[in-house]
C-alpha positions in Angstrom: -126.8 -11.0 69.7 -124.6 -14.1 69.2 -121.1 -13.3 68.1 -119.7 -15.9 65.6 -116.3 -17.1 66.5 -113.7 -16.2 63.9 -113.0 -19.0 61.6 -109.4 -20.2 61.9 -107.8 -20.2 58.5 -105.7 -23.2 57.6 -102.1 -22.3 57.3 -100.8 -22.1 53.8 -98.0 -24.5 52.8 -94.7 -23.2 54.0 -92.9 -20.9 51.6 -89.9 -18.5 52.2 -92.3 -16.0 53.8 -89.9 -13.1 54.1 -89.0 -13.1 50.4 -92.6 -13.4 49.4 -93.7 -10.6 51.7 -90.9 -8.4 50.4 -91.7 -8.9 46.7 -95.4 -8.4 47.4 -94.7 -5.2 49.4 -92.5 -3.9 46.6 -95.2 -4.7 43.9 -97.8 -2.9 46.1 -95.5 0.1 46.5 -94.9 0.3 42.8 -98.6 0.1 42.1 -99.4 2.8 44.7 -96.6 5.0 43.3 -97.8 4.6 39.7 -101.4 5.3 40.8 -100.4 8.4 42.8 -98.2 9.6 39.9 -101.2 9.3 37.5 -103.6 11.0 39.9 -101.2 13.8 40.8 -99.8 14.4 37.4 -102.1 13.6 34.5 -100.5 16.5 32.5 -97.1 15.0 32.7 -98.5 11.6 31.6 -100.1 13.2 28.6 -96.9 15.0 27.7 -95.0 11.7 27.9 -97.6 10.0 25.8 -97.3 12.7 23.1 -93.5 12.5 23.2 -93.9 8.7 22.7 -96.2 9.2 19.7 -93.9 11.8 18.2 -90.8 9.6 18.7 -92.6 6.6 17.1 -94.0 8.4 14.1 
């Protein structure tokens, strides 16, 4: 079977890579943390939601 050579991606225009990577990493971390929090603790989320409704009304 013929193996296709990997296509070389064109380099994106230069940007402060480190900063971009960091912010992306932090965003990803926050997303993962929020997701894990929701998955691990749905009860707490419901409680917080109820408290929010109570405090608003």
